[in-house]
C-alpha positions in Angstrom: 5.9 -29.1 67.7 9.5 -28.3 68.6 9.5 -24.6 69.7 12.0 -22.2 68.2 14.8 -21.6 70.7 15.9 -18.2 71.8 19.3 -18.2 73.5 20.6 -15.4 75.7 24.3 -15.2 75.9 27.1 -12.7 76.6 30.0 -12.1 78.9 29.6 -12.4 82.6 27.5 -9.8 84.6 25.8 -8.0 81.7 22.3 -8.8 83.0 21.5 -12.0 81.1 19.5 -13.6 83.9 17.7 -10.4 84.7 16.6 -10.3 81.0 15.6 -13.9 81.2 13.4 -13.2 84.3 11.9 -10.1 82.7 10.9 -11.9 79.6 9.3 -14.7 81.6 7.7 -12.3 84.0 8.9 -14.3 87.0 12.0 -14.7 89.0 13.4 -18.1 87.8 17.1 -17.4 87.2 19.4 -16.6 90.1 20.3 -12.9 89.8 23.4 -11.7 91.6 26.0 -9.0 91.1 28.8 -11.5 91.3 30.2 -12.5 87.9 29.7 -16.2 86.9 26.7 -16.9 89.1 24.8 -18.6 86.3 26.6 -21.9 85.8 23.9 -24.0 84.2 21.5 -23.3 81.4 18.0 -22.4 82.6 15.3 -23.4 80.2 11.6 -22.2 80.0 8.8 -21.8 77.6 7.4 -18.3 76.9 5.3 -16.6 74.3 4.8 -13.1 72.8 1.8 -12.0 70.7 0.7 -15.6 70.3 4.1 -16.9 69.2 5.6 -19.5 71.5 9.3 -20.1 71.9 11.8 -21.8 74.2 14.0 -19.4 76.2 17.5 -20.6 77.2 19.7 -18.7 79.7 23.4 -19.4 79.7 26.4 -18.6 81.9 28.8 -15.8 81.0 30.9 -16.6 77.9 34.7 -16.4 78.2 36.0 -17.6 74.8 39.6 -18.2 75.8 39.4 -19.1 79.4 41.5 -21.9 80.9 39.5 -22.2 84.1 37.8 -25.6 84.1 34.4 -24.3 85.4 34.3 -21.4 83.0 35.5 -23.7 80.2 32.4 -25.8 80.9 30.2 -22.6 80.7 31.7 -21.9 77.3 30.9 -25.4 76.1 27.3 -25.0 77.5 26.9 -21.8 75.5 28.2 -23.4 72.4 25.7 -26.3 72.8 22.8 -23.9 73.4 23.8 -21.8 70.4 23.6 -24.9 68.2 20.0 -25.2 69.2 19.2 -21.5 68.6 16.7 -20.2 66.2 17.7 -16.7 67.4 20.5 -15.4 69.7 20.2 -12.4 72.0 23.7 -11.1 72.5 23.6 -9.1 75.7 25.9 -6.1 76.2 26.3 -3.5 79.0 25.5 0.1 78.1 27.3 1.3 81.2 30.7 -0.3 80.4 30.4 0.0 76.7 32.1 -2.5 74.3 35.0 -4.4 75.9 37.7 -6.6 74.4 35.7 -9.6 75.6 32.6 -8.4 73.8 34.6 -8.1 70.6 35.9 -11.7 71.0 32.4 -13.0 71.6 31.1 -11.1 68.5 33.8 -12.7 66.4 32.7 -16.1 67.6 29.0 -15.3 67.0 29.6 -14.2 63.4 31.0 -17.6 62.6 27.7 -19.3 63.7 25.6 -18.0 60.8 22.6 -17.5 63.2 20.1 -14.6 63.4 21.6 -12.4 66.2 20.1 -9.4 68.0 22.5 -7.2 69.9 20.7 -6.2 73.2 22.2 -3.3 75.0 21.1 -3.7 78.6 21.1 -1.2 81.5 20.1 1.6 79.0 17.7 3.6 81.2 15.8 6.6 79.7 18.2 9.2 81.2 21.3 7.7 79.5 19.8 6.6 76.1 20.8 9.8 74.4 24.4 8.9 74.5 26.0 8.1 71.1 25.5 4.4 70.5 28.2 4.3 67.8 30.5 2.3 70.0 28.2 -0.7 69.7 27.9 -0.6 65.9 31.5 -1.8 65.6 30.3 -5.2 66.6 28.6 -5.6 63.2 25.1 -6.6 64.3 21.8 -5.2 63.2 19.5 -4.5 64.9 20.7 -2.9 68.1 18.0 -2.8 70.7 18.4 -0.8 73.9 16.6 -2.2 77.0 16.6 -2.0 80.8 15.9 -5.6 82.1 15.5 -4.3 85.7 13.0 -1.6 84.8 11.3 -3.4 81.9 12.0 -0.7 79.3 12.4 -1.7 75.7 11.3 -5.4 76.3 8.3 -5.2 74.0 10.4 -3.9 71.1 13.0 -6.6 71.8 10.3 -9.4 71.8 8.7 -8.0 68.6 12.1 -8.5 66.9 12.8 -11.8 68.6 9.6 -13.8 67.6 9.9 -12.9 63.9 11.2 -16.4 63.2 11.8 -16.9 59.5 9.9 -19.9 58.1 9.4 -21.5 61.5 5.7 -22.1 60.9 6.2 -24.0 57.6 8.4 -26.8 59.0 7.1 -30.3 58.7 7.0 -32.7 61.6 6.5 -36.5 61.5 3.1 -37.7 62.4 2.2 -40.3 65.1 2.4 -40.8 68.8 5.6 -39.0 69.9 7.7 -40.9 72.5 10.6 -38.9 74.0 13.5 -41.1 75.0 15.0 -39.3 78.0 17.4 -40.1 80.8 20.9 -39.6 82.2 23.9 -40.0 79.9 25.0 -43.6 79.3 21.9 -45.4 80.4 21.3 -46.8 77.0 18.8 -44.4 75.3 20.2 -44.8 71.8 20.7 -48.5 72.3 17.0 -48.9 73.0 16.1 -46.9 69.8 18.5 -49.1 67.8 17.1 -52.3 69.3 13.5 -51.2 68.5 14.2 -50.2 64.9 16.1 -53.4 64.3 13.1 -55.6 65.2 11.2 -57.2 62.3 7.8 -56.2 63.8 8.7 -52.5 63.4 8.8 -50.8 60.0 11.0 -47.7 60.0 9.9 -44.9 57.6 12.4 -44.0 54.9 10.1 -41.4 53.3 11.9 -38.1 52.6 10.6 -35.1 54.6 9.0 -37.1 57.4 11.8 -36.6 60.0 12.1 -33.1 61.4 15.3 -33.8 63.4 18.1 -36.3 62.8 17.1 -37.8 66.2 13.5 -38.4 65.2 12.7 -42.0 64.1 9.2 -42.6 62.6 8.0 -46.2 62.7 5.0 -48.3 62.3 4.0 -50.6 65.1 0.9 -52.9 64.8 -1.0 -50.5 62.6 0.0 -47.4 64.7 2.3 -44.5 63.7 4.9 -43.8 66.3 7.9 -41.3 66.4 10.8 -42.0 68.7 12.4 -38.7 69.8 15.8 -39.7 70.9 17.9 -37.4 73.0 21.1 -38.2 71.2 24.5 -38.0 72.7 27.0 -35.2 72.3 27.9 -34.2 68.7 31.5 -33.9 69.9 33.4 -34.9 72.9 32.8 -32.6 75.9 35.8 -31.7 78.0 34.0 -31.5 81.4 31.3 -33.3 83.3 29.4 -30.0 83.7 29.1 -29.6 79.9 27.8 -33.2 79.5 25.2 -32.6 82.2 24.2 -29.3 80.5 23.8 -30.9 77.1 21.8 -33.8 78.6 19.4 -31.4 80.4 19.0 -29.3 77.3 18.2 -32.2 75.0 15.7 -33.6 77.6 13.8 -30.3 77.7 13.7 -30.0 73.9 12.6 -33.6 73.5 9.8 -33.3 76.1 8.5 -30.2 74.2 7.4 -32.4 71.3 6.4 -35.6 73.1 3.0 -37.2 74.0 4.7 -39.9 76.1 8.2 -39.9 77.8 10.3 -43.0 78.4 12.5 -42.2 81.3 15.4 -44.6 80.9 17.3 -45.7 84.0 20.2 -48.0 84.6 19.1 -51.2 86.4 22.7 -51.8 87.6 22.6 -48.5 89.5 19.0 -48.3 90.5 17.0 -45.1 90.9 19.3 -42.0 91.5 18.6 -38.4 92.2 19.0 -37.3 88.5 16.5 -39.9 87.5 14.0 -38.4 89.9 14.6 -34.9 88.5 13.9 -36.1 85.0 10.7 -37.9 86.1 9.6 -34.7 87.9 10.3 -32.6 84.8 8.3 -34.9 82.5 5.5 -35.0 85.0 5.5 -31.2 85.3 5.2 -31.0 81.5 2.1 -33.2 81.6 3.5 -36.0 79.5 2.5 -39.6 79.8 5.3 -41.5 81.4 6.8 -45.0 81.4 9.8 -45.8 83.6 12.2 -48.2 81.8 14.9 -49.9 83.8 17.4 -50.8 81.1 20.3 -53.3 81.4 18.1 -55.7 83.2 20.1 -58.6 81.7 23.2 -57.4 83.6 21.5 -57.4 87.1 22.3 -60.4 89.3 18.9 -61.8 90.1 19.7 -63.8 93.2 16.3 -65.5 93.0 14.5 -62.2 93.0 12.0 -61.4 90.3 11.2 -58.1 88.6 8.2 -57.9 90.8 10.5 -57.9 93.9 12.6 -55.1 92.4 9.5 -53.1 91.5 8.2 -53.5 95.1 11.5 -52.0 96.4 11.5 -49.2 93.8 8.0 -47.8 94.2 8.4 -46.2 97.7 11.5 -44.4 96.3 9.3 -42.8 93.6 7.2 -40.9 96.1 4.3 -39.1 94.5 5.2 -40.7 91.2 4.9 -44.3 92.5 1.8 -44.9 90.4 3.8 -44.7 87.1 4.2 -48.0 85.2 7.6 -49.6 85.4 9.2 -52.0 82.9 12.4 -53.9 83.3 14.0 -54.0 79.8 17.2 -54.9 78.0 18.3 -53.2 74.8 21.0 -55.8 74.4 18.6 -58.7 74.6 15.6 -56.8 73.2 13.5 -57.7 76.2 10.1 -56.1 76.7 10.6 -53.4 74.2 7.4 -54.4 72.3 5.6 -54.3 75.6 6.9 -50.7 76.1 5.5 -49.7 72.7 2.1 -51.3 73.5 1.9 -49.6 76.9 2.9 -46.3 75.4 -0.1 -46.5 73.0 -2.4 -47.2 75.9 -0.9 -44.2 77.9 -1.3 -42.0 74.9 -5.0 -42.8 74.7 -5.4 -42.4 78.4 -3.8 -38.9 78.2 -6.5 -37.6 75.8 -9.5 -39.5 77.4 -12.4 -37.5 78.6 -14.8 -38.7 81.4 -18.5 -37.6 81.1 -19.6 -35.1 83.7 -22.5 -37.2 84.8 -20.2 -40.3 85.3 -17.7 -38.2 87.3 -20.3 -36.9 89.7 -22.1 -40.2 90.1 -18.8 -41.8 91.1 -17.0 -39.1 93.1 -19.7 -37.2 95.0 -20.7 -40.2 97.1 -17.0 -40.8 98.0 -16.7 -37.1 98.9 -19.8 -37.3 101.0 -18.5 -40.3 102.9 -15.0 -38.7 103.3 -15.5 -34.9 103.2 -12.7 -32.4 103.1 -11.3 -31.3 106.5 -12.8 -28.1 107.9 -11.0 -24.9 107.1 -10.5 -22.7 110.2 -13.6 -24.3 111.7 -15.7 -23.7 108.6 -17.1 -26.6 106.5 -15.8 -27.2 103.0 -18.4 -28.6 100.6 -17.6 -29.8 97.1 -20.8 -29.6 95.0 -19.8 -30.5 91.5 -17.0 -32.1 89.4 -16.2 -31.7 85.7 -13.3 -32.5 83.5 -12.1 -29.3 82.0 -9.3 -30.4 79.6 -7.3 -33.3 78.3 -3.6 -33.9 77.6 -3.1 -33.9 80.5 -6.5 -34.4 82.2 -7.6 -31.4 84.2 -10.5 -31.8 86.7 -12.4 -28.9 88.3 -14.0 -29.3 91.7 -16.5 -26.6 92.5 -16.9 -25.8 96.1 -17.7 -23.1 98.7 -14.1 -22.6 99.9 -11.5 -23.5 97.3 -8.7 -22.2 99.4 -9.6 -24.6 102.2 -8.8 -27.8 100.3 -5.7 -29.2 102.0 -3.0 -30.8 99.8 -3.5 -34.1 101.5 -7.1 -34.1 100.4 -6.2 -33.2 96.9 -3.9 -36.3 96.8 -6.9 -38.3 98.2 -9.1 -37.1 95.3 -6.4 -37.9 92.7 -6.1 -41.5 94.1 -9.9 -42.0 93.9 -9.9 -40.7 90.3 -7.1 -43.2 89.4 -8.8 -46.0 91.3 -12.1 -45.6 89.3 -11.1 -44.2 85.9 -7.5 -45.4 85.4 -5.3 -42.8 83.6 -2.3 -45.2 83.7 1.0 -43.3 83.4 -0.7 -39.9 83.0 -0.3 -36.8 85.2 -3.7 -35.6 86.6 -4.3 -31.9 87.4 -6.9 -30.7 89.9 -8.2 -27.2 90.3 -10.7 -25.9 92.9 -13.1 -23.1 92.1 -15.8 -21.3 93.9 -19.3 -22.4 93.0 
């Protein structure tokens, strides 16, 4: 399901990224004393007392700035706030309430969102001061924390995860396909082309669509939901804001998906941002199809799709095993094939291989090509088992788990794919001491 979003915002340099890192328990956001260091939203999943949520860090909010970069930050914060189930408005105990805090509070009151005022940098020795200054902002509750020292974080999270009604929301059933990619590569055009085909029945039942961008459909006796990462709800003023919104929608769509279609522009080829999106979907453990859209606009010069694919695969690096389709939303080419292949990838993602079959297949291969020695000591793999599905996780039990080189791990993954398939599916390997 789509996780409730918790957005951290406030003026520059009040400790937003420090709070983000403290909640996650790891150093993910860049923390620096210089104001404005966080320019892009940083997104992560977290949980507290069994409640999962999406945590979104934002840049410092300057409501009336004319600076183009800070204007982009403001728009990013506004986009993130639209997604928010709850907003953590971070303030600075040491400086007290500033005119900028008051301006931000006025903006937040217009959002009609649940808001918690988080007074950061409130260490034990200074908490006894009169907090009356912060009550003028009009928010309840006020929670005093020290992100650097970890004080008050439990109380803050208890209040944060009390999401009203979030467990009762209905979500459309079926294989969920996230349509992700850079802006203007034709994501929405692909959705429109699919839903306009006579072989696809689009559901019009009330209550089946959780978001305006979810499209339930029936394809050859299978339920499918297209999760479209739609374009901007209003025109963004800066390139930075467009990129921010694109990344935020990608992350939110992948949360809910079983399979991701990474849409690319065939007229431009594979670019760095495409690779980042592929890596993000792979990291999330989703099944993945790579769709080169606008194939109709590419001059062929006698070359076939197979020639283009042969050129493309080396550029994909460790993701070169992923299936690639050359499609056209305009001409409705190969979109049915994409749906068929998605159903196959969805089944592969939840497939489980019997332990006996795994060992009968892999142990002879491992015996013929054993792991390289570790500091002169032999590494012996004795047993293999699939520990989980969605995505598949395989456990290799051996005498020296720490001695398995990364190159040998890639070798084992290739042998698993060679013998068992898992088309378009990330595979995880773990090594444990027997």
